[in-house]
Residue frames as qw, qx, qy, qz and C-alpha x, y, z in Angstrom:
[[0.117, -0.630, 0.417, 0.644, 66.26, -50.54, 161.40],
 [0.754, 0.506, 0.415, -0.051, 65.42, -50.75, 157.69],
 [0.205, -0.489, 0.529, 0.663, 67.79, -50.71, 154.73],
 [0.734, 0.587, 0.214, -0.265, 66.16, -50.40, 151.28],
 [0.812, 0.253, 0.279, 0.446, 68.08, -51.20, 148.11],
 [0.237, 0.892, 0.019, 0.385, 68.54, -47.45, 147.54],
 [0.445, -0.844, 0.285, -0.093, 70.27, -47.07, 150.91],
 [0.867, -0.197, 0.373, 0.266, 72.49, -50.13, 150.25],
 [0.654, 0.583, 0.190, 0.444, 73.53, -48.67, 146.92],
 [0.041, -0.939, 0.124, -0.317, 74.40, -45.40, 148.65],
 [0.700, -0.621, 0.346, 0.069, 76.52, -47.30, 151.22],
 [0.860, 0.162, 0.298, 0.381, 78.40, -49.05, 148.40],
 [0.417, 0.773, 0.073, 0.472, 79.13, -45.70, 146.72],
 [0.292, -0.912, 0.172, -0.232, 80.11, -43.88, 149.99],
 [0.679, -0.563, 0.465, 0.074, 82.44, -46.60, 151.30],
 [0.463, 0.639, -0.546, -0.282, 83.68, -47.54, 147.81],
 [0.366, -0.260, 0.885, -0.124, 83.22, -51.17, 148.57],
 [0.234, -0.036, -0.891, -0.387, 81.67, -54.28, 147.09],
 [0.634, -0.278, -0.111, -0.713, 77.90, -54.88, 147.51],
 [0.804, -0.090, -0.588, -0.005, 78.67, -58.36, 148.70],
 [0.355, 0.099, -0.585, 0.722, 80.55, -56.91, 151.66],
 [0.335, -0.197, 0.158, -0.908, 77.60, -54.70, 152.60],
 [0.791, -0.160, -0.334, -0.487, 75.20, -57.63, 152.33],
 [0.694, 0.003, -0.649, 0.311, 77.51, -59.87, 154.33],
 [0.097, 0.156, -0.471, 0.863, 77.76, -57.18, 157.05],
 [0.544, -0.219, -0.001, -0.810, 74.01, -56.70, 157.23],
 [0.852, -0.110, -0.422, -0.288, 73.32, -60.45, 157.41],
 [0.782, -0.056, -0.525, 0.330, 76.11, -61.82, 159.61],
 [0.293, 0.118, -0.429, 0.846, 77.17, -58.82, 161.77],
 [0.315, -0.110, 0.174, -0.927, 73.84, -57.07, 162.22],
 [0.181, 0.176, 0.959, -0.127, 71.82, -60.27, 161.94],
 [0.471, 0.406, 0.081, -0.779, 69.39, -58.77, 159.48],
 [0.440, 0.152, 0.852, 0.240, 67.46, -60.68, 156.88],
 [0.160, 0.094, -0.420, -0.888, 65.87, -59.83, 153.55],
 [0.247, 0.420, 0.844, -0.222, 62.06, -59.94, 153.57],
 [0.047, 0.395, 0.559, 0.728, 59.31, -58.81, 151.29],
 [0.249, -0.033, 0.252, -0.935, 56.76, -56.20, 152.14],
 [0.178, 0.402, 0.886, -0.149, 53.15, -57.22, 152.87],
 [0.137, -0.137, -0.355, -0.914, 50.52, -55.73, 150.56],
 [0.098, 0.458, 0.798, -0.379, 47.13, -55.03, 152.04],
 [0.110, 0.579, 0.538, 0.602, 44.23, -53.47, 150.07],
 [0.251, -0.672, 0.039, -0.696, 43.07, -51.55, 153.17],
 [0.181, 0.115, -0.805, 0.553, 43.20, -51.77, 156.89],
 [0.481, -0.553, -0.587, -0.343, 40.04, -52.89, 158.70],
 [0.217, -0.507, 0.399, -0.733, 39.12, -51.14, 161.94],
 [0.046, 0.007, 0.931, -0.363, 38.16, -53.31, 165.00],
 [0.508, 0.311, 0.384, -0.706, 34.54, -52.19, 164.45],
 [0.621, 0.417, -0.426, -0.509, 34.53, -53.39, 160.83],
 [0.285, 0.236, -0.928, 0.045, 36.04, -56.72, 161.88],
 [0.254, 0.130, 0.776, -0.563, 33.39, -57.18, 164.63],
 [0.616, 0.388, 0.096, -0.679, 30.57, -56.40, 162.15],
 [0.553, 0.388, -0.655, -0.338, 31.93, -58.89, 159.61],
 [0.112, 0.128, -0.954, 0.247, 32.29, -61.57, 162.27],
 [0.406, 0.216, 0.597, -0.658, 28.74, -61.02, 163.53],
 [0.643, 0.414, -0.212, -0.608, 27.34, -61.22, 159.97],
 [0.426, 0.314, -0.840, -0.121, 29.21, -64.46, 159.37],
 [0.096, 0.008, 0.879, -0.468, 27.85, -65.91, 162.61],
 [0.538, 0.325, 0.311, -0.713, 24.30, -64.90, 161.68],
 [0.613, 0.408, -0.486, -0.471, 24.62, -66.50, 158.25],
 [0.281, 0.191, -0.937, 0.079, 25.91, -69.76, 159.70],
 [0.302, 0.129, 0.723, -0.608, 23.06, -69.84, 162.25],
 [0.644, 0.386, 0.048, -0.658, 20.46, -69.46, 159.46],
 [0.541, 0.378, -0.704, -0.262, 22.16, -72.19, 157.37],
 [0.112, 0.122, -0.941, 0.295, 22.34, -74.59, 160.31],
 [0.398, 0.198, 0.589, -0.674, 18.74, -73.96, 161.32],
 [0.345, 0.333, 0.834, 0.272, 17.53, -74.72, 157.82],
 [0.222, 0.780, 0.298, -0.504, 16.06, -71.26, 157.18],
 [0.397, 0.766, -0.343, -0.371, 18.38, -70.86, 154.22],
 [0.921, 0.074, 0.296, 0.244, 20.11, -73.20, 151.80],
 [0.431, -0.440, 0.382, 0.689, 23.40, -72.47, 150.09],
 [0.324, 0.286, 0.667, 0.606, 21.84, -72.64, 146.61],
 [0.006, 0.874, 0.483, 0.058, 19.45, -69.75, 147.56],
 [0.352, -0.757, 0.032, 0.550, 22.30, -67.30, 148.30],
 [0.558, 0.749, 0.097, 0.345, 23.28, -64.78, 145.64],
 [0.537, -0.662, 0.078, 0.517, 26.71, -63.42, 146.27],
 [0.555, 0.767, 0.083, 0.312, 28.81, -60.94, 144.38],
 [0.590, -0.507, 0.064, 0.625, 31.96, -59.01, 144.40],
 [0.376, 0.924, 0.029, 0.069, 33.28, -55.85, 142.90],
 [0.723, -0.343, 0.192, 0.568, 36.92, -55.39, 142.07],
 [0.226, 0.918, -0.165, -0.283, 38.87, -52.52, 140.51],
 [0.857, 0.131, 0.263, 0.423, 41.26, -53.55, 137.79],
 [0.118, -0.856, 0.145, 0.482, 43.97, -50.97, 137.44],
 [0.717, 0.697, -0.023, 0.005, 45.51, -50.13, 134.10],
 [0.279, 0.720, -0.582, 0.253, 49.04, -50.23, 135.57],
 [0.833, -0.146, -0.516, 0.134, 50.73, -53.07, 137.37],
 [0.515, -0.842, 0.141, -0.071, 51.86, -52.73, 140.95],
 [0.023, 0.747, -0.663, 0.039, 55.57, -53.11, 141.89],
 [0.778, 0.148, -0.610, -0.015, 57.15, -56.51, 141.64],
 [0.820, -0.559, -0.124, -0.002, 57.60, -58.46, 144.78],
 [0.798, 0.004, -0.092, 0.595, 61.36, -58.38, 144.32],
 [0.203, 0.592, 0.013, 0.780, 61.26, -54.56, 144.22],
 [0.518, -0.714, -0.041, -0.469, 59.68, -54.42, 147.68],
 [0.872, -0.220, -0.324, 0.294, 62.44, -56.29, 149.47],
 [0.010, 0.831, -0.329, 0.449, 64.60, -54.61, 152.12],
 [0.576, 0.074, -0.698, 0.419, 67.01, -55.73, 154.88],
 [0.520, -0.674, -0.017, -0.524, 65.59, -55.64, 158.40],
 [0.089, -0.437, 0.773, -0.451, 66.79, -56.52, 161.92],
 [0.299, -0.193, -0.934, 0.040, 65.54, -59.69, 163.57],
 [0.076, -0.507, -0.722, 0.464, 62.06, -59.18, 164.91],
 [0.159, 0.345, -0.059, -0.923, 61.29, -56.08, 162.79],
 [0.600, 0.484, 0.593, -0.232, 57.93, -56.45, 161.02],
 [0.455, 0.254, 0.554, 0.650, 57.85, -56.27, 157.19],
 [0.086, 0.218, -0.073, -0.970, 57.07, -52.97, 155.51],
 [0.382, 0.533, 0.729, -0.195, 53.39, -52.61, 154.56],
 [0.059, -0.037, 0.460, 0.885, 52.47, -51.41, 151.13],
 [0.385, 0.488, 0.528, -0.578, 49.05, -49.89, 150.78],
 [0.587, 0.514, 0.598, 0.184, 47.04, -50.05, 147.60],
 [0.386, 0.313, 0.323, 0.805, 47.43, -47.69, 144.65],
 [0.041, 0.144, 0.139, -0.979, 46.34, -44.09, 144.54],
 [0.376, 0.471, 0.645, -0.471, 42.68, -43.30, 144.47],
 [0.452, 0.732, 0.033, -0.509, 42.65, -41.52, 141.10],
 [0.190, -0.345, 0.795, 0.460, 44.64, -43.95, 138.96],
 [0.607, 0.201, -0.412, -0.650, 42.95, -45.21, 135.74],
 [0.204, -0.064, 0.952, -0.217, 40.91, -48.29, 136.48],
 [0.557, -0.119, -0.511, -0.644, 37.85, -50.31, 135.60],
 [0.459, -0.171, 0.677, -0.550, 35.40, -51.79, 138.06],
 [0.491, -0.004, -0.778, -0.393, 33.96, -55.25, 137.37],
 [0.598, -0.167, 0.483, -0.617, 30.94, -56.52, 139.35],
 [0.430, 0.095, -0.862, -0.251, 30.27, -60.26, 139.29],
 [0.649, -0.193, 0.378, -0.632, 27.30, -62.11, 140.83],
 [0.487, 0.176, -0.833, -0.194, 27.01, -65.84, 141.22],
 [0.793, -0.313, 0.230, -0.469, 25.16, -68.64, 143.03],
 [0.658, -0.287, 0.696, 0.008, 25.99, -72.27, 143.68],
 [0.803, 0.426, 0.413, 0.051, 25.01, -73.37, 140.12],
 [0.630, 0.191, 0.270, 0.703, 27.34, -70.79, 138.56],
 [0.170, -0.080, 0.089, 0.978, 27.73, -67.31, 137.14],
 [0.181, 0.713, 0.638, -0.229, 24.63, -65.09, 137.17],
 [0.284, 0.933, 0.187, 0.118, 25.79, -61.60, 135.94],
 [0.604, -0.213, 0.055, 0.766, 28.91, -59.57, 135.11],
 [0.185, 0.947, 0.231, 0.121, 29.00, -55.79, 134.66],
 [0.617, -0.045, -0.017, 0.785, 32.00, -53.54, 133.92],
 [0.041, -0.964, -0.249, 0.088, 32.20, -49.83, 134.76],
 [0.539, 0.550, -0.109, 0.628, 34.71, -47.34, 133.43],
 [0.455, -0.256, -0.398, 0.754, 36.63, -45.26, 135.95],
 [0.003, 0.135, 0.109, 0.985, 35.04, -42.04, 134.56],
 [0.480, -0.437, -0.513, -0.562, 31.54, -43.18, 135.41],
 [0.270, -0.340, 0.560, -0.706, 30.11, -42.56, 138.89],
 [0.479, -0.229, -0.838, -0.129, 28.56, -45.69, 140.49],
 [0.332, -0.237, 0.400, -0.820, 25.86, -44.52, 142.86],
 [0.428, 0.086, 0.821, -0.368, 23.04, -46.58, 144.33],
 [0.666, 0.526, 0.139, -0.510, 20.74, -45.99, 141.29],
 [0.467, 0.601, -0.600, -0.246, 23.43, -47.12, 138.86],
 [0.106, -0.285, 0.934, -0.190, 24.27, -50.16, 141.03],
 [0.557, 0.234, 0.659, -0.448, 20.64, -51.21, 141.24],
 [0.641, 0.612, -0.028, -0.462, 19.90, -50.58, 137.54],
 [0.574, 0.611, -0.522, -0.153, 23.00, -52.21, 136.00],
 [0.145, 0.374, -0.888, 0.224, 24.26, -54.68, 138.58],
 [0.322, 0.041, 0.801, -0.504, 21.57, -55.90, 141.02],
 [0.647, 0.369, 0.133, -0.654, 18.59, -55.55, 138.66],
 [0.654, 0.422, -0.548, -0.307, 19.97, -57.75, 135.83],
 [0.132, 0.265, -0.924, 0.241, 21.30, -60.25, 138.35],
 [0.440, 0.143, 0.668, -0.583, 17.89, -60.64, 140.02],
 [0.702, 0.414, -0.108, -0.569, 16.20, -60.90, 136.56],
 [0.451, 0.388, -0.793, -0.128, 18.55, -63.74, 135.62],
 [0.110, -0.070, 0.903, -0.410, 17.64, -65.59, 138.80],
 [0.568, 0.293, 0.376, -0.671, 13.90, -65.12, 138.13],
 [0.595, 0.431, -0.497, -0.461, 14.33, -66.58, 134.61],
 [0.357, 0.234, -0.902, 0.054, 15.65, -69.80, 136.08]]
């Protein structure tokens, strides 16, 4: 059973009572507690988890065998920075019964204004940063030309 702040406000209005009484009743009589929602960017399928685990095991095996060294690995990450902030943690709280899992909040909508930033680095430090506006399509050609290409050129310089 889940009670959001909106439902609690409605209960206060309907029963013409004090909010402290409603909160007391939820906590002591119904043994509910206030918890925050969990935010996850996306849900991984079991297949995705298995592929990631296998990749990590392969990488560790190569490092342990001496085929690779950590300073030879170029790694990168892309992240979308949204132009609007997500809800505050305090806004995502609700009263739940004992044993009920927290509410899960999924990431923002797909078409909200945003900027993608790609960053590449190695053990010595930063190699390349590239920012892409939301209005621009990032296909494989764009990614190779503006992200991977310059990153690899920077490595070759050194």
